[in-house]
N, C-alpha and C positions, 0 to 999 in steps of 0.2 A: 504494500500500500504506500503510495506516495503522498506526501503532504502538500507538495507544490506542483500541481499538474502542468503548469506552463513552463516548467524547467525540464530540460531534456537530459540532464545528468547531475550527479552530485557536484561535479566540478562547476557546472553552470550555476548551481545554487550558490556556491561560494564565490565564484569570480564575478558574476553579474551584479552582485550586491555588496561588494567589499566595503563600500563607504558607509553602510548603515551600522551604527553603534546603538546599543541598548542603554537606556537609563537604568539606574538601580531599581526603580519601580517597575520597569518593563521586565527586567530579569526576574524579579520576584513574581510578577504576574505569570511569566512563562513557567517558572517552577511550580507554582500553584496549579495552573491550568493543566500542565502535563501530568502532575501527580494524580489527577483524576482518571487517567487512562492507563490501561495495561499495554505497555510498549510491545510486548510479544504477541498480542492478539488484537492489534488495531485494525478496524474495518474501515470501509469507505465513509460511513456516516461519522465515525469518530474523527477521521482525518479532516473531513469537511468542517466539523465543529471546531477543531483546533485552528484551522485556517481562518474561519470566520471570527473566532474569539481574538486572534492576533490582529486581524484587520480592524476590528472595532477599537482597538487601543493603539492603532497606527504602528504596529510591529511589522517590519518588512524583512524579507529573507536577507540573510547576510552571514558573514563569517562568524560573528559572535553568536547569533541565534543558532546557526548550524552546530557550532561547538557545544553550546548549552544543551541542545536537543540530543546530540550524540552522547554527551556526558550522562544524560538521564536515561540512556538506553534506547532511544528512538532511531530506527534505521531510515536514513534519508535516501537510500538507493531507489532509483526508478525501476518499477517492475511492469512487465506487460500484462 
């Protein structure tokens, strides 16, 4: 399951959005939001909920977000 459907690879996710940094509040939001999901059993609906929640607080894909998500066990690889 991919969290960012418009990104064609993990490398794109990191490289296309390198300039976006998270505030401390956004980092805390990401941690709280992701803690509500099972990273090993994420489905399409879960992924969409995460994307929408991030968009609502203006969190954009980028290196820092990617690192935080990977740190929390979320697989950002694109699957067919």
